[in-house]
N, C-alpha and C positions, 0 to 999 in steps of 0.2 A: 502258598495257598493252592490247594489242589482243586481240580474241577469238581470232584465230589464234595470238597469243602464248600463250594459255592452253592451246592444244591440244597437250599434251606428256605426258599420261599415260593416255591411253585405248587401248582395243584396237578400237575401232570405226573403220570406214573413212569417210573423208571424200570424197565424189565430186569429181572434178576441176572439174566445172561446178556444184557445189553453190551454192545461193543462200546469201547471208550469214546469213539467219535460221537455216539448218541448220548452217552452220559455228558460229554463236553457241551454238546449243543443244549441239552436240557439244563445243565448247571448254569450255563450263561444266561438262559432265559430266567431261571430262578433268581439269580442275583439282580438282574435288572428289575424284576417285579418287586422284589423285596426292597430294594433300594428306593424305588419309586414311591412305594407306599410309605416307607418310613420317613423320608425326607420332606414330604409335603408340609409346607409351613415352616420348616426350619431355615435358619440363616446360614447359608453355606460359607466356608471360608473362601475368600477370593483366590482366583488362580494365581495372581501375583504373590500373595502371601504364602500359598503352598509351595510355589516355586522357590521363593526366598528360603523357606524352612528346609526344602530338599537341598538347596545349594549349601546351606549351613551344615547339613549332615554330611555332605561331601567333603566339606572342609574339615569337619571334625575327624572323619575317617583318615584324610590325608595326614592330619596331625599325628594321629595314633600309629598309623601304618608307616608313615615317613620316619618317625622316631624309632620304631622298631627296626626298620631296614638300616637306619644310620647308626644306632648305638647298640643293638642287640644281635642282629643277624650274623651268623647262622644259629645262635642260641635259640632255644625253645620259646622263651618268652622275654619281654622287656621289663626291666625294673625302673619304673619311670621316675623315682625320686632320686636315684644315684646314677641314672642315665647309663645303664649298662645292661648286658644280657644275663639272664638267669640260667646258669649251667648246673645240671644235676651234679651233686658232689662237691661243687665249689662254693655253695652257699649252705648256711645252717639248714638242717632238714626241717621241713614243715609237716612231717608225717605223711598221711595218706595223700594229702594234696599233691605232693611231688611225683605221685605215681603216674600222673598225666605226662611227665616230662621223660622223653626217651632219646634225646640228643638227635632229634629228626626235624628240627626247625619247625616246630609245631605251630607256631603263629602263622608262618608263611602258608603252609598246607591248609590250615584252617580258614584262611582268608581268600583262597583261590576263587571260589565261585562268588564271593562278595564282590570281588573286582569287576566281574562281569555284570552283575546286577546294577552296580554304580556306574556302569558304562565306562569302565576303565579298561578297554580291551588292550591297549598297548601295554599297560602295566601288567595285565594278566598274562600276556604273551611272555614278558620278561620273567614273571614269577615262575611260570611253568619251566622255562629253561633253566632257572636257578635250582628249582626242585630236582630236575633230572640230572643236573650236573653236581649238585653238592649234597643231596640228602642220602644218608646211609641208613638202611633198615636192619642192618645186621650188628647192632651195638650190644655189648655186654651189659645190659641194664634191665632191671625188673620194672615192668609197667603194668598199669591197670588194663585188663582186657577190655573192659567197658569203655574207658576214656579213649583208649587207642582206636577202638572201633568207631566210636561216634566222631571222634575229632580227626584222626588221621585216615583211617580207611574211608569214612564218609567224606572227608576233604578230598581225597584223591578221586573218588567216584564222582562227586560233585564237580570237580574240575574237569575230569574226563567227559561228563555229560554236556558241559557248556563248551568244551573245546571242540567236540565233534559238531555241535550246533553251529558255532562260529566257522568252522571249516566248510560245512554245507552251504553256508551264506556266501562264501567265495571270496571274503576280503582278508580275513585274519586266520592264523593257525594252518595255513596251507601246508606247512612242513610236518604237521602233527600226525603221527601213526600210531596212536594208542599207547604211547609210552606210559602215561599216567595210569592207565588200566593195567598194564604189566606190572607196575609197582604195587598197585592194589592187590593184584593176584599174589604177588610175592609176600605181601603182608598178611594176606588172608591165610596162606599156608603156614605162616609163622604162628598165627593165633590158634590153629586148629588143635594142636596138642593139649591146649587147656581144657578141651571137651572130653579128655580121656578119663571119664568118671562113670561109676555104674549107672548113675542117674541121667547122665547126658548134660547135666548143668555144668557150665565152665568153671575152672578154677578162677578166683578173682584176679590173679596176677600171673604173668608169664615173663621168662627171660627172652628177649628178642633173639639172642644168639644161641642160648642153650636150651630153651624150652622149659620143661617141667621136670622136677624131681632129680635131675642130675646133680651131682654135688656142686658142679660149677654154676647151676641155675640159681641157687639161693632162694628158691621158692617151691611151691608144690606140697607144703605141709598144711596149708589152710584147709579148714573144714567147713567154713561158712562163706556165703555170698549173699548180696542183697538181691531182692526180687527184680529190681529195675537192672541190676548188673547182668543177671542171666536172661532177662526177658527183653533187652533192648538191643537185639542183634539182627532180627529178622530182616528189616529193610536193607541194611547194608550187605548183609551176607546173601540175601536173595537177589539183590541187584547185581552182586559180583557174579553169582551163578548165571543170571539171565545175560549178562554182558558177555561172559567168557565161555558159557556152555558147560562149565564144570559144576555139576549139581551138588557136589559134596558140601558146599558151604551152606546152601539153603536147607538141606537135609539136616544138618547139625543145629542150625538155628531153630528149626521147626521142632525138632525132638526136645530142645530145651523149653520151648513154649508149651508143648504138650504136657511135659512133666509138671510145670507149674500150674497148669490148668487142672491136672488130675489131683494135685496136692492142696487145692483151694479147700477151705473149710466149708463143707457141704451144707450145713444148715444156714450159714450167713452169706455164702458165695463171696467171701473176702479172702484175701491173701495176707500173710504177714510180711514184715519187713526184711527179716533175715532168715535163710533157710540152709540146712545142712546139705551140702552138695553130694554126699555120699548116701545118707539115709532118707533124705527128703523130709525130715522133721523140721518143724518151724522153731527156730531159736528165739526169735523175737515175734511175739504173737500180737502185737499192736498193728493197726491197719489204717491207712490214710491215703491221701492222694499226693503227699509231698515227697520229701527225701526218702530215698530207699525203694519206692514203689512207682513213682510218677510216671516215668516213660514206658513202664510195662503196659499200663492202660492205653497210653498214647499209641504204642506200636501195634496193639491189637486192631485199633480201628484203622490206622493208616496202613497196616498189612492187607486189610480188606480192600482198601482204596487202590493200592499199588498192585496187588497180586490177584484181586478178584476172587478170593476164596471165602465162601459164605461163612465157613466155621469161624473165622477170625471175628466176623461182625456179630455173630451169635454169642461168642464168648464175651466180647466187649459189652454187649447189651445186657448180658446177665450180670456182670460186674457192676455196670453202670446203674442197674436197678438197685443192687445192694448199697452202692455209694450214696444214692439219693435217699435211700431208706434210712441208713444208719449214720453216715459220715457227714452228709450235708445238714447243717443246721443254720440255714440262711440268716445272715450272709456268711456265716462261718463254715469252715470245713475242718472238723476236729477228729483226731485219731480215736479209734475205738479197739476193743479187744475182739478179735476174730470169733472167739467162743461166746463172748457176752457182748454182743454189738451195741447193745443199749447202754453200755457203761463206757464213758469216756476214758481213754488211756492217758491223756495228758491235757494240760490246760493252756497249751500254747500251740501256735502254728508256725511252720517254717516258710521261708520265702519261695522255695521251689514249687509250692502249690500254686504260685501265681500263673502258671502255664494252663491251669485246669479250665478257666474261663475260655480260653482259645480252643481247647479240645471240645468243650460243650458246644461251641459254635459249629465246629466240624460235625458233631453229632446232630445239631439242629435244635438244641434245648437253649433258647436264648435267655429266658427270663432269669434262671439261676446264674448264668454267665454274667449278665448285667449287675446282678446283686453283688456277687463276690468281687468282681472287678471294681465296682464302686467302693466297697469297703476297703479293698487294698489301696485304692487311690487316696482315700481319706487318711490312711496311715501314712502314705508317702507325703502328703501335704503337711502332715505334722512334723516329719522327720527329714524331709527332703529326699530320702531314699527308702526302700523298704528294708527294715532290719532282717538279719538272717532268721531271727525268730522273734515273735512277739505274742504276748499273752492274749487271753480272750477279752480282757479289758483293755487291750491295746497298749500295754506297757511294753518297753523293750525288754526282750529276754536274752537274745544274743545281739550284740550291737554292731557286728561287721556288716559290710555291704560290698561284696567283690564285683560290683558292676554287673549284676545279673540282668539278662535280657527277658526273662519269662514274662514280666509284666508288659513290656513293649510288644512281645509277640501276642499277647492276648488283646491288647489295645488295637493292633493292626486288624486281627481277625474280626473283632467287634465292629470296627469301622467298615470292613469289607461286607459284613452281613447286614448292618443297619444303615450305612451311609450317613449316620448322625454325625454332624460336624463337631459335636461335643468331644469325640475321641481324637480329633485333629488338635483341639486344645489340650487334651491330656498329653499327646505326643509333644506338643510345644513345650509344655512344662517339663517333661523329661529332658529335652534338649537344653533348656535354660538351667536346669539343676546340674547336669553334667558339665556344662561349661563353667558354672558359677562355683561349684564346689569340688568337682573331681579333676578338672582340667589343670595340668602342671606344666611347666616348660617342656618336659620330655615325653609327654603323652597324657594319659589320664590314669590317675592313681585310685585304687580301690579305697573304700573308707574303712578305716580301722574301727571307728566309733561314730555312728550317725549322730549321736547326741553332742559330741564335742567338735565334730567335723575334722577330726585328725585322719591322716592318711596312712596307707600301708603300701610299702614298696612293691607293688603287685598290679599288673595288667594282664589278666588271663586271655588266653587266645580266643575263648568264646565271646569276649567283648567285640572283637572285630568280625567273627564269624556270624554272629547273630544281631547284636544291638543295632549296628548301622544298617544292616540289610532290612530289618523290620521297620526302622524309622524312615529310611529312604522310601521304601514301598508305601508307607502310610501316607506320604505326601506326594508320591508320584502319580501322574496320570499315565494312561497306557502308552501314549506316544513317547513318554520319557524313558521307557525300557526297551532295550534293543531286541528283546525276544518276548514271546508270550509266556508269562509267569504261570498261566493257568495250564500249561502243558506239564507242569512239574508238581511234585509233592515235597514238602519240607521234611527232613529228618529232624529228630530232636535236637540236632546242633545246627538246624536251619540249612543244611546242604540239600542241594536240588537234585532229585532223581526224576527221570522222565516217565511219564505214565504209560508210554508205549511198551515198557518193559512187561506189562501184564500179558501180553501176547507173544513174547519172545522166550524161546527155549523153555516151554512149559512142560518139562519132562518130570517134574515132581508130582508124586501121587497126591491128590486132593481129597482123600478120604475124609469124610466129615466125622470126626471122632467125638464131637461135642456131645451128641446124643448118647453116647456110651456112658456118660457120667452124670447126666441129669435130664429130667424131664422139662422141657421148655415150654413156655407159654407163647403160643403162635402170635398173640397180639403185640408181644414184645419186639417183633421183628417186621417192621413196616417198611416196605419197599417204595413207599411214595414219600416225595419231599414234603415237608410241613407246609401247610397252606398259609398264605400271607394273612388271612383272616384270623389264624390261631396265633401267629407271631405278633402281628400288629393289628389288633381287632378294630379296625376302622378308626384308629386314633394315630395320627401323625406324631404325637408326643408320647407315644407308648413307652419307649425307652426312658424318657425323661421322668415319667410318672413312677418307673420302678426304682430309679435312682434317688428321687427326691427324698423319700423317708430315710435314707442312709446318709444324707449330707452331714449330719452331726453325730454319726454313730460313734465316732472316735472319741469325741470330747464331751458329749452330754448324754449319750444314751447307753442303757445296758443291752448288749446284743442278745438276741432271743436265745441263742445257744447256751449262754451262761446259766440261765435259770431253768433249763430243761430238767436238770436233776432235782430241782426244788418243787417242781409242780406236784409230785405225787405226795407231798407232805402238806398240801393245803386243804385237805379234806377233814382236818381236825385230828389226825394222828400225831403222836408226839414226834417232834423233830428228832433226827439222828444226832448222835454225838459228833461234834465237829472237833478237829485237832487243836484249833485255837482255844477251845473251852476246856480241854482234857486237863485233869489234876490227877497225878499219880496217887495222891493221898486220899482221894475220894472214893469210897468202897463202892458207890453206885456206878462210878465210871469204869472201875475195875470189872464189875459184874457185867456191864454192857459189852466190854471188850471180849470177855469169855464167851458171850453168846453170839458174837458176830460170826457169821458163816455156818452156825450150827442148826438154826431154826428154819430158815427159809431162804429163797433166792434173794429176796429183799435184804435180809440181813447180811448175806454174802456181799451184795453190792455196797452196803453201808460199810462193811469191813475194807473192801478194796478202797472205797473212796476215802476212808479215814487214814489208811496207809499212805495213800498218795498225799493227802494233805499234811500228814506228819512229816514225811520226807521233804516236802517243799517248805514247810515251816521251819525245819531244822536248818535247811540251806539258807533260807531267808534271814534267820537270826544270825547266822554267821556273817552274812552280807552287811547287816546294819552297822556293823563296827568298821567297815571299810570305807575309806575315803574314795570318792570318785577320781577318775583320771583327769588330767589338766592338759592343756595344749600349748605348744610353742609354735607361733606362727611367724614365719619370715616375711616381713613386709617391705623390705628394701628392694631395689633394682637387682636382678630382673624378675624376682619372685612375685612381688606385689600382692603378697597375702595368699598366693595360690599353693603354697607348701605348708602343710600343718603337720607337726609331729606329736605323737602321743607321749606324754610325759607323765611320770609318776609324782604324786604329791608328797608333802612333808607334813608330819604331824606337829609341826611347830612353824612359827613365822606367820606372815600375813596370809589369810585365807582368801584365795582368789574367787571363791563363790560367794563371798559376802562383801567384797570390796571391788573397786574399779580395777580393771586390768593394769599390768605394769608394762610400760613400753620403753624401749631404750636400745641403744647400740650395744654390742657385746665386745668384750675384751677379755683375753686370758689373763689369769692371775699368776703372779710369780711370788713364791713357788707355785707350780701348777697344782699341787695336791692341796694347797689352802690350809696346810696344818700349822702354820706359823705366821707371824706378822708379815703382811705383804710387803715386798721390796719395791713394788711399782704402784703405789696408791694413786699416783697421778693418772696412770692408765685406765684404772677402774673407777675412779670417781665419777659419779653420775651415770655409770653404765651398769650393765648386767654382766657380772663376772662368770667366767667359764672356770670350772674347777674339776680336777680329776678325782675320782673316787678312790678311796684307800688311805691307810696309814694314820687316820684318825677319825673321830666321830664326826657325823654330818653337822651336828649343832655346832662343834668347834670351828668347821669350815665356815658356817654361816656367820659366826661372830667375827672371824678375822676379815671376811670381805665386807661385812657391815661397818666395822671400825675404819676400813679404808675408804669408805664413801660409796660403796656399790649401792645400787637401788634394788638389786635382785641377784640371785644366783641360779646357775644351771650346773648341776653335777653330772659329769659324763662318765659312764662306766669304764672301768679300767680292764675289764674282761673283753679282749678284742673279739669282734664278731658277734657279740650279743646284740639281740634285736627284739623289739616288741613284737615281731611277727611270730617269734618262736618261744618267747619266755613271758611268764605272767607279769601283770603290772607290778611294779616295784614301789613300795612306800618307804620314805625315809623316816625313821623313828628318832626320837630325842636321845638325850645322853643319860636320861634317868634323874636329871636335875631340873630345876625350874628353868624353862626356856622362854618365859615371857618377855625377856629382854630382847629377843630376836623379832625384829619388826618388818623385815624384808621377806619377800616371797622366795622360796626355794623349790626348784623342780628337778627331777631326775630324768635323764636320757640315757638309754642303752647305747652301747658303742656305735652301732650303725646309724641311729638317728643323730647321735652327736657329731659323727664324721660328716654328716650333710652340712652342718653349721661351720665346722672346722674347714671343709673344702670351700665353702662360700666365702669364708674370710680370706683364704689364700688367693682366691680368684678375684674378689671384689673389694677386699680390704675392709670397707664400711658395710656392716651388716647389721640391720635394725630388726628386732624381733618384738613379738607381743607375747607376754605371759598371761594366760587367762584361763577361766574355767571351761570355755569352749571357743571354737573358731569364730571370729567376729566377721561381720559383713564387710566386704572390701570397700563398699562405698563409705562406711563409717570410719575405718581405720586409715583410709587414705584420703580423707577429706582435705581439700585445699592443695593437694599435691598435683604436680603435672605429670600424668602418665598416660600411656597409650589407651585410647578410648575402648578398645575391645576387652580390656581387663575389667571394666566396670559394667559394661552394657551386656556382658555375657554373650556377645555377638563376635566370634573371632574371624569374621570374613576378612577384616582388614588387618589381621595379626601380621602377616608377612610384610604388609605394606607399611604398618606402623613400626615394626621392629627394626632397629638399625642393622646395617650389614656388618658391623664390627663393634667391638666394645668401646673403642674410642669414639666412633660416630654417635654412640648412645648418649654421650654428654652434650652433644650439639644438635639435638633434634629440633626441628622447626616447631615453632609455637602452634602452628596450624594443625599439627598431627597430635597435639596433646589436649586433654580435657580437664578442666578445672571442676572439681566436684563440689556440689552443694548438697548432696543427698546425705542425710543422717539416719542413724538407727537408734531407736529407743532401747537402751540396754537394761532399763530398770525392770522390764519384764522377763528378762532372761532368767532361767532357772538352772539349778545345779544339775548336771548330768550325772549318771551313774558310772561305775567303773566298767571297762570293757570286758566282755566275757569271752575272750579268746585266749585260752592258755593251753600251751602244749608241753611245756617243760618248767621245771623249777629253777628259779634264779638261785645262785649260791652267794650269799652276802660275805662280805669280808669278816674275818674273825673279830675285828674291832668295831664293827658296825651292826647295828639292829636294823632289821628290815622285815617287811611283810610281803609276802607273795601270794598270788591268788592261785589256787590249785585248779587243775583242768576240770575236776568234777564239780566245781563250784560255779556253774554257769546258769544261775537263776538270778534274775535281775532284782534290784531293790531300788527301783526308780523313785526319785523325788520329783519328777515331772508331774504335770497334771495328769492324774490318773484316778480311776474309780474302781472300787470293788463292789461286789454284790453281796448284799446282806441275806439273811434267810428269807425274808419276805419278798425278795426280788427287787427292792429298791436300791438305787445307786447311793453309795456314801462316799463323800469326798474325804480322802485321807491326807490331803496336802498339809494341813495345819499339824496334824498328829505327827506325820513324818518330820516335818520341819522342827517341831518342838523337840522331838527325840534327838535329832542330829545335832541341835544346838546345845543340848544338855549333856551329850555324851562326852566323857573325858576318859583317857587312858594313861595313867601315870606310870605304868610298868615299862621299863626299858626294853623288855623283851616281848614283843607283840607277835602272838601266833594266830594268824587268821585261819589257819587250816584245822583248827581243833574240832573233832567230831562232837555232835550232840551226845548227851548221856543216853546210853542204850536202855531199852526196856524189854530186853530179850525174854526175861521170865514171864511177862505178860503177853508178849506178841509171838511166842514160839511158833505157833501155827501158821504164821504169815510170812515165813522166810522166803518162800518162792515168790510171793508178790512183791516184797521189798526188793529183792534182786532184780526183778523185771523192771520195777520203776527206776531203780538206780541206774540200770542199763540205759533206759530211755533218757535219763537226765545227762548221762555221760556221752551220749551219742553225738558224734560230730556230723554235720550236714555233708 
């Protein structure tokens, strides 16, 4: 939280050229006034409860950081399900996600300033020594320039900022002599070759050892980069220049920002998602505030705060006006086309836009921040976490959740701006959900699918860099922090840079180039803090009054943004042709298609909308045949339901979405492939049999273990190293014959997930699992069992105390340390989830087996959860019964099922729309 960020509620004028000491004093007064007005009449959270929640955040950080240091360091990241480090090249490639890994102990560097914020100065000092001793920045590895800048360079600079602060205090870091700054400068010079382009925009990737274009570099051939990738450099690069006096870094970052500003679409003042780094042409011409653009806007405003350059504020205000004019459709934020900004470019939103309410707070625009934040909170309350993408009617679009911190960030800023204790309760919910659903014995695991509760073997470094920082600051009082947080500004990775840099080494020319490109409205640049009477007009419940209409927006209401495109047809004009109504044999429909785009701008918008609907409808029809994913939940000691594995379903056997889950201990079948009569029926009798994939049909395996008395089966992939992280969901098909004789549930696990169960058997012998359509609540599945209290209460403060010191001791724990459960969960209302939409590569089924994989491009949800759609007249129509009836009547008797079949093309009719089709397909295939 920067001082300028606190300047949101005063009526006092801040001079344009004011010193930061004056800004600081004014900001502090603003925050006090705003808070006092807002909180009158509100019921604040007690100091004791805030302190308890703050301590809980500290314990959670210790759990994550401690397991990283114990099981992963010096690797870049922790794999919390398998309790080992993720090393680039030693694990299956995850595509662009792995570009953040550079074999430079990423999580440790990213966590440095978090340690100081959480008052862990001794651990910080130890961590700095480890970085200086162990980290090598000269590795032959290709990394993302963007990720390396915000995580590693930002982490080193944040660590340096707080190291010199501690040294000045005279108690810690007395030995420190700018070593982290020297490393940051070394890394800065390694990133500079990426800027060797005619435009000044950096290449998206660089080899840390060999740079760009050399044969050894294996990079330098890219032509495109995202706007955020090129526009999120100025804070770190300018700070490096100000710290060291080497102006080249700030100069290069400024040049990239100048080029992006010049290339904005002049009529809309919007920027696209992807740009050609050589020509400056927009490659993707859709525009929003989420993935691909987000931090570009953030850094324009924060560059003004940190550097005091008016042109950055003017550019931000110009963009912000366009965002609120076209993209903001409260409470939604929907992408539009930069050339046709009144036309929505997609019907879904991504999770990264959750940062935007926090940026609006920094801007001083509180009302839309409250509205969007509340909408996001309602989505979280429905799914426990914010899905990577969700539709305008709040269905899951991409089901993953990699423990992103942006919503916590906005929650913190809104609380600081309003003082409303409601946001403390929101933070409390985030803490509870993390402990209840994401916490595993070796850290916190990302959610593979928020609908099933299955986990992914992933704990990104930003989780420690940002999540715990914002949550701790949310509940901390000023005396809980060992330094004044108001003296710093947060980078997009929540690293702390001191505001005094604005007056240090200011040798960069501050020519105001903004006016060269546009005529600006002077009224858009108000140098006065918003008055409290505007933010909170004599109403202490102002924020609550904004939130109240949105309480049921996810489950019961049509968001306003959905019906915007329909409003123009309410005046009596004939409604446009919709994709769902189109019939290729209808001459009138064919005639309408020919006219689209030829008569008027309205016809052109109809055409673009029709094409978008057609693409989504085609993808949706493919999804309707797909079975949703299932979950394998390990419920025995020491997992207690905290590890959930994504499992592929079978097209035969017991349907777990329609019947009660199957629970039992696991046992390996003999023979392990399950292709003949089992020789160990006594071992699998009444248990869930483990079988290896291969050598016979899935249905044959199921019959053999069923005849041996097994109550269920788990088929484990024989392709070593396969993982749900990198492969599409796998469905087991029948054998082309009648499979009604198979009555037990059958699930499929990739090799990596299967090895987690096999390792558990080797270590603990008796392993009990739950086969279900989605992860169950721990209180329900562990009812009547004697287990550590922190498992159920989602309060891990006593974890270390409850857990035994050795495995043998665990069998003799005192009864006083255990809690008998009486809590139950009604499972009757649980609904079938969709399949996860995270696909990066194709699975390769054995020749003797039939399987169905989900292709990477097929990432549009087909949820059977409670969802609504908008009819032409704007009313919400519930489709639950319709979808359920369809799913119950669908049968597929073909032994070879192909879920990747493309829809029948209508090229002869739609030849004029090829460019738009490609644009929409690119958007659908876009990875966050």
